[in-house]
Steps between C-alpha positions, in 0.01 A plus 500: 500500500215306343444464123278285277683269258316348204684237297317412178747228404360148465221446752557846643455625854449822693589576859605778732861480613725695734814653348761740629481868397722593207450170314510539121268331252796301360590369848140396561491326162810295586338395830160409358587345162746214546571476127474732204630842416326832569519575126261205441232652725275805497557646846246748632471699821150630574392391150766711325805355317808577706880496472683235702681757714180654640484484878188350655279686745250393765179368343639455146342237278764317293421259217721273289352381170706285260530628145628163375306182568666159476347278233285770346 
């Protein structure tokens, strides 16, 4: 299935990716963010804060925004 991933960390990026059905938000986070903990990010699905165990669906829009910024 196809979802949009928006990573607001550092320079940031956004892109559509293919993932398997039944993937959780936490699993996607571990794939997309090589470092950091989910507790240090505001994670949203379709612009709504979400728990890490939520399962993704076709067409979801997922964003990762850090709540702690290095050097700030």
